C-alpha positions, 0 to 999 in steps of 0.5 A: 159264620155260617148260621147252625140249623137248630133241629128238624124243624128249625132252618136258616131259611123257609121259601113259601111256593114251588113255582119259578121263584122258590126252585131258583131261592132254593136252588140258590141259597142251598148253593150257599150253605142255608139250611133251606126248606121250601114249603108248597101247597100242591103236590108237585113243583110249578106254582101258578103253572101247576095250577092253571091247567084250563083249557087253553092256558099258555105263556104269553111271553115268547118261550125263549126269553122266558127261561131261567138265565142263571144256567148256561148249561140249562138254557142249552139243554131245554129246547121250547116247541113254539113261540108260546107254549102251553101249560104241560110244557111250562110245567115239563121245564119246571119239572126238569129244573127240579130234578136237574138240581135235585130241588124236591129233597128239601121242598115239602109238598100238600103243605100250606103256610097259615102263619109266620111270627116274628120272634124278637128276642130270638131274631126267628120267625117262627111259622105254623103250618096247616096241621099245626106243625110248626117250624123256625127260620132265621129268614122267611121269604115269600115265593107265592107270587102275585096271582095265586089267591084266586077270586070266586065272585061270592054270587047268591046261589052258587051252593045250589048250582046243580051242574058242575063249577070250576075257576080256570086258577084252580083247575082239577089235576086228575080229572078231564073236563069233558064239554062235549054236549054240554051248555057251558057258561063261563064268567069273566074275560081277562087273560084266562077268559079269552085264552079258555073261550075260544077252547071251549067253544069248539067242544061246547053244545053251547057256550054263553059268554058272561062279560063285564068289560070288554078286553083289548086283545092282540092275536099271538101268532103262535107258531112252531120253532124252527130248529135253525131259529133254535139254534142261533138262539141258544148261540147268541144268549150271552148277547140276549141276556144283557138286553133282556136286563136293561131293558124296561120289561124285560124283552130285547124290543126296543121301545120307539122313539117316536110318539103316535101323533108324529106320524099321519093317520096313514102312516100310524096305521101301517105301523099298527097293522104290521105290528098286528100281523107280527102278533104278540105285543110288538103293537104295545111298542110301536110308539113311545107314548102309548101309555102317557098320552091320552091322545096317542092311546087313543090311536091304537085303541081305535085302530085295535076297535076296528079289528074287532068290527072287521073280525065280529060278524054281527054288529050288535055282538061287534060293539058289546065286544068294543073296550073303551078304557085306555089301551094297554092300562089293563094286563096286556092279552094275547090271543088265538081267535077270541074274535072269531070264536063269537062268529060261531053259532053256538055262542052267546055273549051276555053284556053283564054291565048292561043285565047284572048276574042277579043269581046263580039257580040250581039250572044255571045264572039268571040276569036282570033279563033273563035266565041261561040254563047251564050245566058247567060253570067256568069262573075265569074271574081272576085272582087278588092281586098283588097284595092277596096272596100275602095277606092270605097267611097271617104274617106279623112283625115286631110288637105283633103288627100283622101285615094286614094292619100295616097295609091297611088291608091293602089300601095304604101299602109301602114296601122298599124296593117291593122286597121288604117291609119296614117292621118285618125283619128278615123277611123278603118278598119275591116279586113283591108289590111296587117292584116291576112284577107283573110288567116284566118278564116275570122268569127274569124277574124273578131271578133278579130278586131272588140274586138280590136277597142270595146276595144279601143273605151271603153279605149277612153272612159274612159281616156277623149281621143276624138282623136286616130290615127296611127304615120307615123313611127308606119305605117311604121315600120308595113308594111316594117315588113309585106312586110319582112315576105311575101317576105320569102314566095311564095306568092308575086311571084303568079299573083293573086288578094292577088298581084292586078294582077286580075285587069288591071293597079292596081299597084301590092303589097301584102297585107295581113299579113303572120306572122300567125293568132295567132302572129298577136293577140297577137302583137294587144294585146301587142300594146293595154296594152301599152296605144296603142302603135303605136297611137297618143292620142289628149285629149284636149278638143273637140268642137262641132259646 
């Protein structure tokens, strides 16, 4: 039973976002015969790679694994230039995908979804766009991702600043930001800060970095790919892809079977040294207990601290850059000459934990200790992650319950598989809270969710089902399982955007499934194979108003 379209503003499925998630979801549903429309705020495809155009922006997953895998032809046609490609190359890839599969004709750009309300009587989602237009769909699918709601701290006086200011996640599309001859301030040293600071420092007259929490970062060791390596990779994708599917994080790196405490200090140091020279995330895989055993974690943390002290020439600056939280429990960061940047004469590091920012003045930033005159201010302050992008939309399920109310403003989030919510029928989240999401290879995690949703919708159509909804019992059990798994690790003990600690007043909770991508994939497959166990399916006739 194919669900018929109901007019120009009525669809089988509406998807929000034209990044990795929205593009593949559109392709998958359209191939299955569902009348689908994607709404995208930007004027082009790309999602996070459309908005994140800041200096130094690049992927921190190895490019040969940062692909769609659903099309063998696409895998063979596209060639990455380097181990960790820059933002423009990734955006070109996503534009190539959009063109290859003729996706743009079903994407409405420069369109923001402001509200989505479920019409229980007709089993439809009534969706409102920013210009007031209303559309409807049987299925409402979020492809907004985990990191699209920019976090700009509410500093006193920002509106008085006479220079220019930017957020790394909303970098100008048409303006080239020129730092030459300018006094620049960067607030934040998470991933976008670590990537942009070395690039800005090379151009700016002076760069002042305002750091709240020092980070553990590992050298990326980026390099161009050798054509022979690319040929070999393309030939072996049929063997590589199953390895990705079965792995812990969607990368074909086998975790060590050993504890960090099994080796002598000398052997362990050499293990870490070898991984450090390889670059990338190899160091996080050196031992199997770095994120569950405090003593083991400290061995890796101490190694990285020693590297910071070796690299940064000024001992006082080096100590400011030394982190003291559990290694790996904040977002892992790869860098290119980040620590070396603090050896430059035109770079100043300000510890805003010791001397907090009081206000932004017309001329710059004033802390409790000094005022810093600036021409340009860059917020590398990240995002309201995991729940933020969804809670920016007025999403209402049964009985008018808002998602914000259900989740207690992010303080009591419960989902089923990170895919669905009790009380919100026919609503699906791609890489939603309580799925592996940001701790997995994102394109692979996205593909798995899209395929699951696509298979589900085809099952519903084939069985005459007009409504699917997670049961409260399944949701509670899944959330309990997620918390139990997380609590066996060190992750919840860190203040990070994983837990919402970067947003003032946001309740803390850890919303990433840590059982491993391969395990999660099997659980989802098992749920589907049992006729969507944990879901309530309604097969009564549908009446369309």
